[in-house]
N, C-alpha and C positions, 0 to 999 in steps of 0.2 A: 775357236782357234786353239792352238796348242799353248796352253798356259803351263807355267813352270811346275805348279803342284800336280797338275794332271800328268805331265811328263814323268815326274818322279814316281807317281803311282803306277803308271804303265811300265816304267822300268823295273819296278818291284815285281809286277806280274810276269814280265819277261824273264826275270831272273829265275823264277820257280817254274813257270809254264811258258817256255819260249814259243811253243807252237800256237799259243793263243793270241800272241801279239805279232802281227805281220808288218806293221809299219816300222820305218826307220827312226830311231831315237838318237838324239845327240849324245856324243860320247862323254862330255863333261857337263854336269848340271849340279845344282845345289842339292845337298843331302837333306831329305825331309824325313826319312825313316831310319831309326837305328837298326843295326844288324840284329835281326830276330834270333839268330843262332848264338849270339853272345852268351846269354845265360846258360844255354846247354853246354857250350864248349867249356865254360868256366866250371860248371858242375862236374863234367866228365874229368877234367884235369884235376879238380880237387879230390875226387874219388881215387884216381890213379896215384896221386901223391900221398894220400892218406894210407893206401894199401901198401905202397912201396916204402913208406917211412922217410920220404925225402923232405926237403924244405917246404914249408907251407906257403900257400898263396896269400897275398894281401888284398886280392881283388874280391869284392862282394859279388854274389850271384843275384841277389834280389833286385830285380828291375834296374840293374846297372849301377847301383849305389855302392859306395866303398865303406869299409869298416874303419873307424878312427883307430889310429895307432895306440893312443893312450885314452884311458877311461877315467874321467875326473870324478864321476859320481859313484857312489856305492850302489851295488845292484839292489833293486827292490826298495830303495829308499822311499819311493813314492807310495808304498803300501802302508806307511805309518802316518797316522793323522797328525798334521802339524798344527801348531797354534795359529788361530786366525789372526791375520795381521791387523785387521780393523778393530779387534777387540782385545788386543794384548794388554794395553794400558788399563782397560776396565777390569780385566781379569786380575792383574796385579793389585789394583786398589781393593777389589773385593776380597782377595785372599788375605790382604793385610788386615782388613776389618773383620774377617771371618763372617761376612754377611753376603755370601753368594746366593742370589735368588734364582733358583732353577725354574721357577714357574712365572717369571715375569712376562707380561704380555705386551709391554711397551717397547722392549728392546729385543733384538735378534739374539738367539742362543747359539753360541759357538758349539760345534759338534764335539769338541774335546771335553765339554762338560756333560755330555749325554752319557748316562750310565745304565738306565733301566727303561723298560718298555713304557711304564706309566709316564716317565719324563717325556718320552717321544710323543705320546698322545696329548700331553698338556701343551707341548711346544711345537707341534707339527706345523703350525701356521707361521712360525718365526724362526725356523732353523736357518743357520748360516753355514752353507757347505764349505768344506776346506778348499784351499787353492789347488791342492794336488788331488785330482779326482781318483787316482789309483787307490787311495786309502778307503774308498767306499767298498771295494771288493772284499775287504777283510772285516767289515763292520756290519753285523747282522741288523742292527737298528737302522742304519742308513739304507740297507737293502730293503728293509720293511718300508721305509719312507719312499723309496723309488717305486715300490709296488703300489703304494697308496696314492701318491701324488704324481701324476703323469706330467712331469715338467720336461718339456722338450729340450730346454737348455742343459739340463743335467745329462740327458742321454747324448746330446751332441758333444759336450765336453768329454764325457767318458769315451765316446766313439773316436774322437780325434786322438786322445791320449793313448788308448789301447791300440789303435791302428799303428801309431808311431812306435810303440814299444814292441809289438809283434814283428814289425818290419826290421827294426834295428837289432833285435836280439835273437832272431830265428837261427837256430844252431846249424841247420842244413843249408841255409841260404847265405850265411856269412862264413867264409872259409876259415877254418882253424879257430873257431870260437871256443875259448877256454871256459865258458860259463854254461856248459850243458846242464849241470845239475840245477843251477839257478833258474835256467829257462824252463826246465821240467817243473820246478816248484811254482813258477809263475803260471804255466799252463794249467796246473792242478788248481791253483787259486781261482783262475778264470772259470774253470769247469764247476767248481763248488758254488761260485756265485750264480752261474747259469742254472744249476740245480735248485738253488734257493729261490731264484726269480721264476723258475719254470719256463724260461725262454732263453734263446740264444742271443748273443750280442752280434749286431751287424758287422762290426769290425772283425770279429772272430770268423764270421762266415766269409768275408772277403779275403781274409788271410789264408784260410783253408783253400779256397778256390784258386788263389794265386800260387800257393806253394805246394799243393799236392802233386802237380806234375813234376816237381823237382825233388820230391821226398823219396828217400830210399827204402821206406817201409820199416826201418830199424830204429832210427834216431827218435827218441821220445814216443815210441810206438803207442803205448797204452794211453798217454795223455792226448795224442792226436786223435786216436779213434774215439775217445770219450767226447772230445769236442765235436767230432763228426755227428754224434748222436743228437746234438742240439741244433743242427742246421735247420732253419725254418722251411716250411713247405713252399715250394715255388713251382714254376713250370717244368714239365718233364724234360724239355730240351735242355734247360739250364742244368738241371740235376744230372742228366746223362752226360753232358759235355764236361762239366766242372767237377763232378763227384764220382760218378760210376766209372767213366773211362779211365781216369788216373788210377783208381783203386783196382780196376780189372787188370791193368798191366802188371801191377804188383801181385795180385791175387793168383794169377796163373803161373807165376815164376817163383813163388815163395813156399815156405814150409806149411805143414798142416796146422801148426799152431797159429800162424799168421792168418790162414784162411778162416779158422774158427773165430779168431779175434775180429776179423772184418764182418763176418756174419753176425756175431753178437752185437757189434756196434750198429749195424743196419737194422737189426731187430729192435734195439732200443730207440733208434731213430723213428721207426714206424710206430712204436708205442707212444712216443712223444707227439708225433703228428696226430694220432688218434685221440689222445687226451686233449690236445689243444683244440681239435675240431669239435669234440663233445662239449667242451666248455663254451665254445663260440655258439654252438647250436642252442645250448641251454640259455645263454644270454639273450639270443634273438627270440627264443620262445617266451621267456619271461617278459621281455619288453613288448 
């Protein structure tokens, strides 16, 4: 029978392809789907107002979310390693006694005490990660740890934190975002971490797939194209839909410099895929 959610789906089909739906649908029904044209209309309006120099919009483009009017936190505060709350008292006592034991095997080692690679090797089994996972991106020792110890909880925490940061701070998805330089710096930090780990972050891949259709090809250009070079290999249909098609629309309407930048990014993407595939083949052969 005609269920309400099926009627809503058919009404959505009828809105875009009326010739495909021949049955009569009720005029009033519960809304099950948001207006899919909302982000595009908001993006077009934002570009018009930015070019005309009129008053900025306060509506966000990214998935219908809105940008807060006031920002209580300092940008990139999460990229600094905070003191571990569980060991703060122990740290103070040890500092007073000047007897900080960096190679203790009985207690966990807070990462703010980690200074050298030998310390990492000695304490790799008892590291206590910071509460703010963003600090991992700027710490080579912790990135080494991520490469050595495949702890799913660490990747999940970083995935959720990074996805939220990219969504909230995206310059071209949040209208009139005054923190463009900070966002560029954040994207550069993410890119350097990916180069260090020799693999892309899933949250970064999702961010690119969602925002490339809204990207103007100008804002944070070099940073975005660098992140594109670390998208992991997936099915051709996904790559074509989420990566190639949005870039192609910009490619054919942009300058020679942008075309060369896109080709350079795709060349690096292919090189990363080949390197990853060679490593995987070597591991399978050795095993």
